N, C-alpha and C positions, 0 to 999 in steps of 0.2 A: 504494500500500500504506500508506495513511495512518492510517485510523481505528483499526486494531487496535493501533497504536503509542501512541496518545494517549488512548484511552478506558480509564479505570481501571476494572477489573471491580468491579461493585457487590457489596458484602458485606452479608448479612442481619444487621441489628443484633440483639444479644442482649437479650431481654426482661428487664426488671427486676421484672416482676410475678410474684412467686412464688406468692402465696396467692390470686390472683384466679381467678375462674371460668375454665374452659377456653376459652370463647368469646372472652373478653377477651384472654386470652393469645394465642390464635390470631390475633386481629385485630392485636395489637401486633407480631406477627412477619410479618404479611402486607404486603409492599411495595406491593401494589395499594391497600390501604386508606389507608396513610400517604401515598402519593404523591398520591392524589386530593384529599386535604385540604391537602397541603403546597404544591402548585404551582397557579398561576393558569391560566386558559384560554389567555392569551397565551403563557405559558411553554411550555405543551404544544403550542400551534400552532407555535412556533418550533422546538421539539425535533423535531416531525414534519417540519417543513420541511427540517431538516438530513438526516433519513433519506431524504427524497425527493430531496434533492440527491445524496446518495450513490447512490441507486438510479438516478438519471438517467445515471450512468456506463454502466449496462447498455443504456440506450436509445442512447447514443452508440455503443456497441459494435455494436448491431444495425444502426444506420445505416451503420457501416463495412462490415458484411457485405453489405448491399445495394449499396454502392458497389463492393466487390470483384466482385460478380456482374456489374456493368456494366463491369468493367475500368477503373473510374475510380480510379486509384491515388492520385492527389492527394487526392481527396475522402475516400477510405477512410482514408488516414493522418491527414488533418485531423480526422476523427471520433475516431481513436485518441488524437490529441494532446488533444482536448477531454476525453476520458475520463481522460487522465493529469492534466490540470489539475484536474478535479473531485476526483480522488483525492488531489491534493496540498493541497487547501484544506478539504475537508470535516472533517478532524480538528480544525482550528483552530476552525471554527464549532461543532463538537461540544463543545469545551471551553468556549467562550464561553457557550453556552446550556445547559450541564450536561445534555447529552442522556442520559447514562447514569443520572443521578439522576432526571430527570423521567420517563423511560420505561424503567424497569428491566427490563420484560418484553420489550423489543426488544433483540436482540443485534446491535449494529453491527459487531462483529468478524466474525460469520458472514456478514452481508451483504457486508462488505468483501472477505472471502475469495472469495466467489462471483463478484463483479464483477471483482476483480483477476485471477482465473484466466482469466476469459473475455477480458478486454481486454489482458492481458499475455502470455497463452500461446495460447489456442485461436484467437482471431481473427488474431493475428499469424502463427500457423502456417498458417492458411488463406490469408492474404495471401502468405506465402512460397510456398506450394504453387501458387497461381494466377499469380504474377507472373513466373515463368520465370527466377528468379535462379540456378538451376542447370540442367544438362542433364536431360532427362526421366528417364534411369535413376537419377539421384540425388534427384529431387524427392520422391518418396514416402518413401524412407529418411530423408532429412533432416527432413521434416515429422514423421514418427513419432518421431524422436529428440527433437525439440523438445518434443513433447507428453509423452513418457515422462519425460524428465528434469525437466520442470516439475512433473508430478504427484508425482514422488519428492521433489523439493525441498520442495514444500508440505507433504509428509507427515512430514518429518524433524523430530525434536525439536531445539530450539535454532536454528531458522531465523533468529530474531532474538535477539541476545545480551542479557544483562541490562543492558548499557550502551547498548542501542539501536543496534547495528550489525547489518547483514545479514551472516551468516556464510556465505561463499561468494557467488558472483555471484548477485544476486537475479533473480527471474523478470521480466526486462525485455526480452522478445523483441520487443516493439513498437519499442524503440529499436534493437535489433540489425537488424531488418528495415528500419527507417528509414535507417540508415547504409548498409546494403547497396544499397538501391534509389535513394535520393535524394542521397547524399553520395559514395559510392565508385562505381567502375565496374570492379569486379574480374571475373576470369574465373569460370566455373562452378566450377572446382576450388578456387579461392581462397575463394569463398563457402561451399562445402561444408566446407572445412577450418576456416573461422571458426565455422561452426555447431558443429562437433565441439569446437573450442576452448572456446567458451562453455558448451557442455553439460558438459564436464569441470569447468570453473571453478565450476559450481554446488556442487561437492562438495569444493573446495579450501578449507581453513579460513582464508580471507582476509577481513578485516573491511572491508566496503563501507559507507560512511557513508550515513546517512539525513540529507539536507541540513539539516533544522531541528533535528536532535538531535545533531549533531556536537560533540564536546568541543573540538576545535581547529579554528581557521580557519572558524568557523561563519558569520560574516558574509560572508567571502570565498566560501564554498561556496554560500550562498544567492544572492549576487550572480551568481556564475557560472551557477548553475542557472536563475535568472531570465533571464539573457542567452541561455542555450542555448534555452530555450523560445521566446523571441522569435525567435531565429535559425531555429529549426525552422519557425516560422510563415512567415518571410520566404522560406526555401528552398521551402516548399510554394507560396507565392504565385508565385514565378518559374518553378517547374517547368513545362515540361521543360528550361528553360534552367538552366545551372549556372554559378555564379560562384565564382571561387577564394576570395575573402575570406569568403563565407558558409560554404563547406565548411571553410575553415581554422578559423573560430570553432568549428564543431561538433567538429572533430578535436581542437583544443586543449582544449576542455571535456572530451572523453572522456579525453584524456591526463591532465588534472588529476585526474579521478576515479580513474584507475588509480594514479597516483603517491600520492594520498591514501590509497588502500587499502593500499598497501605501507607507508606511514608508520604508519597506524593499527594494522597487524598487527605490525610488527617494531620500530618506534621510538617509539611513543607511550608516554608515561610512565604 
């Protein structure tokens, strides 16, 4: 969920040409005309490349679907982690190459929403449905719950606060499914209860940090996030084997985010 946090919405400049002919005033207000003269071909190529990078997250999601159909759980989650990494870095490149300024008619926020909802909600829900994490009578109800609360969360005003916190547990069902399948070995009932817990947590006004936007412990949060992503890759590499220290790193990282959410909500100055 990266680019919509970092791409500053483009605002149409106010024309200072008051007594000029209508055609000139129209041209001065038209971002297409100004942008075509203002930016070089290389700048436009780099801006389009960033949009293609963002869009490639959807390709990773589609590859995850194919892997799920083949019951290749490790491959499916690997593709979802790839989508997660893409989503985590595209905003940085968007700022570097001033994508919103160079291509004002392309809405990176809309693209990001589409891809995020696919890779953080729909595809993880499909993974959950097919992976047998709960007993058959609970499979469809839990899957439906994941999809419904995700849609509701995405639709609510204030999903991201003005100081760049997620209000309520963000739509990160890819990580929930990862922990349930690759880290823990809980019973069907426990998995179902955890799905219900996180579904409710979407609408509890707790402030969850966005790693690169946190006010406090930012460097520590980025370091732990980087370590966690590496750990996820190593866990997938060794699957179906499970190693205590790898699971412990993942669990401690999750605990850190939970404690930080409590701190950000009730103790942050």
